[in-house]
C-alpha positions as CSV (number, residue, x, y, z in Angstrom):
1,M,0.0,0.1,0.0
2,K,1.3,3.5,-0.8
3,A,0.1,6.8,0.6
4,V,-0.8,9.6,-1.6
5,K,-1.8,13.3,-0.8
6,V,-5.0,15.0,-1.9
7,E,-3.6,18.4,-3.4
8,T,-5.4,21.7,-2.7
9,D,-7.0,21.6,-6.1
10,G,-8.5,18.1,-5.4
11,S,-6.1,16.2,-7.6
12,I,-4.3,12.9,-6.5
13,K,-1.3,11.8,-8.2
14,L,-1.4,7.9,-8.4
15,P,1.9,6.0,-7.8
16,K,3.6,4.9,-11.1
17,E,3.0,1.0,-10.5
18,M,-0.8,1.8,-10.5
19,L,-0.6,4.1,-13.5
20,R,0.9,1.1,-15.4
21,L,-2.3,-0.6,-15.2
22,F,-4.3,2.1,-17.2
23,P,-3.2,3.2,-20.6
24,T,-2.8,6.8,-21.3
25,S,-6.1,8.5,-21.9
26,S,-8.1,5.8,-20.2
27,E,-11.5,6.6,-18.9
28,L,-12.1,5.7,-15.4
29,A,-15.4,5.3,-13.5
30,V,-14.9,6.5,-10.0
31,W,-17.1,5.9,-6.8
32,T,-16.7,5.4,-3.0
33,Q,-17.4,2.3,-1.0
34,G,-17.3,3.3,2.7
35,D,-14.0,5.2,3.2
36,M,-12.5,3.9,0.0
37,I,-12.4,5.6,-3.5
38,V,-12.5,3.0,-6.3
39,L,-11.2,3.4,-9.9
40,K,-12.5,1.2,-12.6
41,R,-11.2,1.4,-16.2
42,L,-14.2,1.9,-18.7
43,Q,-14.1,-0.1,-21.9
44,P,-16.5,0.6,-25.0
45,L,-19.1,-2.0,-25.6
46,K,-18.7,-4.3,-28.4
47,P,-21.4,-4.2,-31.0
48,S,-22.5,-7.8,-30.3
49,R,-23.3,-6.7,-26.5
50,I,-25.4,-3.9,-27.9
51,A,-27.3,-6.0,-30.2
52,E,-28.1,-8.2,-27.0
53,R,-29.9,-5.4,-25.6
54,V,-32.1,-4.7,-28.6
55,P,-35.6,-6.0,-28.7
56,E,-36.7,-8.3,-31.4
57,N,-38.4,-5.6,-33.5
58,G,-35.4,-3.4,-32.8
59,P,-34.5,0.0,-34.6
60,P,-34.0,0.2,-38.5
61,L,-30.7,-0.7,-39.8
62,E,-29.8,2.9,-40.5
63,D,-30.1,3.9,-36.8
64,I,-27.9,0.9,-35.9
65,A,-25.3,2.0,-38.5
66,A,-25.3,5.7,-37.2
67,E,-24.8,4.6,-33.7
68,V,-22.0,2.5,-34.7
69,H,-20.4,5.2,-36.7
70,R,-20.9,7.6,-33.7
71,M,-19.0,5.0,-31.4
72,R,-16.2,4.7,-33.6
73,R,-15.6,8.7,-33.9
74,E,-15.8,8.6,-30.1
75,T,-13.1,5.9,-29.8
76,R,-10.9,7.6,-32.4
77,R,-11.3,11.0,-30.5
78,R,-10.2,9.3,-27.2
79,R,-7.1,7.7,-28.7
80,G,-6.0,11.1,-29.9
């Protein structure tokens, strides 16, 4: 376990060993559990996972294609 300090601007600098677990520009979910702060890397949903959520008479193919393109643009933006 390592000790870190909360800076006056509210930032926390994570130890290098922990930063290696997260690629640069990773998006993290953050929440508290009791007196702990938990960080979890967010990963974009795969199209197959999205398809599982769609009811049998789902949206038109055009809407699905537009959503896939939107997700790809967001992924490219995050990667730099």
